N, C-alpha and C positions, 0 to 999 in steps of 0.2 A: 502557339505549344499545345494549348490547352484542346485546342481541338483536334488534334494531332495525337494528343493521348487517349480522350474519349470515341475516338472515334478505333484506335488500333483499339481500345482496352473491349468496345462490342465486338469489335472483329475477334479476336483473340480471345475472350472471357467471354460470352455472351451471356453467360450467365450470372454474371456479376460476381462481389469477391467471394459472398457464398457458395455458392456455386462452386469458384474456386479450389474455396479452402475444401471444402467435404468431396473435391476431384482428389487433392493431394490425400487425404485422410484416409480415403477408400483406396487409392494406388499405390502408397508407399508398401512397403515387405515386409512384417511382422504387423499391418494393422488389418485385417482383414477380423481376427478376433482382438474380444479384449482382452490383455496381458497386465499383467504389475510388473513394471520395471524396479531396480532395488533403488532404492529412498538414499543410500550412498553416494549414487547420481551427481545428486542432485545436491546436497551435502555438500561435494566437491566445487559442482557449479558453483556456488554460491558465495564462497567461503571468499574473504576475502584479503589480499596483499597487504597485509601491513608494511611490510618492507619499505612499502613504498612512497607510502602515509609519510605527510611534517609529523614534525618532533613537537605535537600538540596532544594534551590531554583532553581537551573536546572537539571529536567532531562535528561538531553543528554547537554552535555559540548563538542564542538570542537576547542582543541587547535591549531594555527598553523602547519595543514594542507597542507601538499605537496604534490604533483604529476607531475610527468612530462613522458614525453615520446619519446625517444632516444634523442633526445635537446630540444625538445618543452616542456615548461611548460604548463600546461593545469591545475592548481592549485599552487598557492603559500601563502604562512603563511596564510591562513583564518582560521578565529575563530570567534565562534558563539557561543549562549544559547538557551535554548530551554526549557520553562517551561511546565508543564501539563498543560492543556485544554488550550493551548495558541496557536495562526498558526504563526510561521516565514516564512516569504514570504524571497524565493533568483530569484532577478530577476536581469537582465544583458542582452546584446547583443545575437544574436547567437552564438556562439562557445565562452562565454566569458566565461566555467565552471562549468555551473552548473550541468548536469547531471554529470559529472564528480565529483561533491564532493557528489551527489546523490548513484552515484555507490561506492564509498566509505565508506557512510556511514552504506549500504544493505548489502557491501563481494564481489561483483562482482570485487573490485582494491582492492589493498595494498596502503596505504599509504607510499611514501620517505621519509618523516618525520615529524612530528608533532603529536599527538592521540588524541583519542576520551576515554568518560569516560561518564560513566551512572550510575546516582544517584551515583556520586561522584568516583566513582571506573570505571579502568583503562581498555577499553573493547579491546581487539583482533577479530576483526571480518573478519573473513578468509571466512565464505562463505556466500551465502541466510541463508541455513538454520542456520548456527551461528549466524545469525542477527533475525530469527526468536527466536529462543531459548530466548536472549535477547527482548526478544518484538518487537522486529521491522519489519513494514511491510512495502511494496512498491509498487505503478501504474508504469505503465512507460510511454515513449512518443507514443511507439507504443500498440496498442494493444494485448494483450495475451491471446488469449481466444480458446474454442475448441469449434472450430462451431460447431461440430457435433451430441454435448453434449445439452444439454437443460442447461436451468437456474439454474436450481439447481443442473443438473447433473454437470454443471462446479463448483459449491460455496464444492459439493458434494468432488472433485479432490482435492481440497483446501483444503479440513481437513484431508484428506488419506494425500497429503504429507506431512504434517509437523504433524503426526500422529504417535507416535511409537508400531503399533498394536500385538497381539500376532501372529504366524505363521496361528494356524487351526481355530482360531477368526475370520482371514483376510479368508480364504481359503477353508472354510468350513462353518458349518452351524451354531455354535454352538448358546447358548439361551443367552453365556457371547455377541459373536458376533452381535448377531439380537439386542440383548439390546443397544451396541453402536451403530450399523447403525440407531435403531431410533431417540434417542436421537440425534447423526446430522444431521439427519434429519430435526431433531421441530429446532436445530438451523439453517441451513440452511434456513430454511422457514422462517424462521423469519428475518437473513439478507438480503434476498433479501426483505425484506418486509421493511423493514426500510430504503435499498437506495431509494424506491420507485419504485419494481419491481415485487410486490406481486401478482398481473398481470400474471405474462409472466413466469410461475413457470416451465412450461411445454410447454415451447417454446425454438425452435433449439436455442444459439445462434447466428448463422449466421442468419437467420432472423429479429434481432433484429436493432433496427434504433441504428446510431452510438453514440449520445447520450445517449441508451439504456447500448451498449456496452459497456462506458465508466462508466456510473453506476454499470455494472456488475462487471467489475474486482476489483471500488474498494468494493464490498461485498467481493469477492477472496478474499484480501487482509484481510479483517476485520474478516477472518477465523481464521485466526493464534492469533485472540484475542490482537491486540499491543497494547501497550503502548505510542507506535513514529510510527506515517505514513510520510512516507512521497510519496507526492502529486507527479509524474513531468507533468506537462502542461495537469493536466487534464480538464483544457476546452478546448483545442485543437479540432477545427471542431465545435463547437456546436453553436447555436440559442442559441437569448436572454434570452428566455424563458428557455433551456435545463441548461444555466450560474446562473441561479437566485434556479433553485431546485439544483444545486449545491454548492451554495449556504448555501441553509437554508442543506442543511448536513453536510456538514463541519460543521458549527454554532452547530446543533446536537451532532458531534462527538467532538469539546471541552466540550462541558455541560456534557457530557459524561468522563471526567477526557481526552480524548488523546493529546497528542501535535504534532501538524501537521508542518513537514516542506513542505510548497509549494513555486515549481516551476513551476513558470507562467509571458506568456506576457501579457495574455489581465488584463487590469491593473485596467479594471470595476473590478474585479475581488480580485484583491491586495487591492484596494483601498477600501474594502467594506469588505473584512473577515477577513482583516492581525492586526496583533497586535504592529505586531514590519517591520521594512524589511531593507536587508541585498543584497545592489547592487555590483555585482563583475565584474569588465572588464577585460579582458587581464589573465584573472587567479588570481586577487590581488581584496579586498575587494576596494573599493574606496566611499561605503559613506553607513551609516548605521543609521535605524533612526524608527518615527512613520510615514507610508504612507503621508501624507499632507506634512510636512517638507523633505520628501524625494523628494515628484514631484515637489517640489521647488528648489530642491540641482542644485547649476553649472554645476555641476560631472557628474549629474546622463545625465541630459539635453545632453549637452555635447556626452555622450558615448552611449545615444540612438539617438542624430541629427548628429552622426559624419559620416564622410565616411569612416571608420572602420566597417570592421564587426569580428573582431577578430581573433587572429593566434595561438589560443587554440583550442585541442579540446574538444567537449561539450556531 
């Protein structure tokens, strides 16, 4: 079966996946020049239908998650809840275990103890693909893009990664396949406009500014149509103007009903956008509450100003 698939791909798409996407981009109507679609299209496409959701306050619930690496405890007995349309920030010193939590929620790691529940039901997340199937998407501290592909092609790749197309629709030129590609292209246009990159659709990702690459990574995550978005230090390396644009984007996502876990060191963003904050130090929760109360918490101040940098993997 795999041999047949490879031969069919070589026959129908000799230029590979990148060439296939570039051909689709340059031949679809309306994409021969850069145009900015209406951002409202993306907002409606991302808006969640809450009427079908079970009666529960928490979309995501983490119960006593624990993760160790050898003799090192990276996360110990961590619990938190996340409701639709809200931002739950997770902060702490370097090495506190924040990214370990993100990795557990996105299927990169398996917990040694504890439970993850989505809409009140246990969720066994074994991979990033499995997380996407549950409506969870994430970004990374280190930006992961295809530098040689354009902005819109990067988003198209994200669609392809999480879709399950028919074999001949993918490698051939069937009418069904072309309709599906046209639909995804329109969605990709809307997503890049939504994050503020509508004028850069045909620009190679490698030519974007650092801040714009951060926004593109968020657009790629949104291609999954997530209910839960995990943002791992999205403001890292951004200047004040870019942070303000990021704040507005996060608020728009919340208005669409998406629940967000925000791991972030930039406290000006945390205090401006978060509904609640959990503070982790040495893998354990030391404080939880509203942003204003967290800023005054003695344990939080000591964790950030103390000499220890943490002894857990982050």
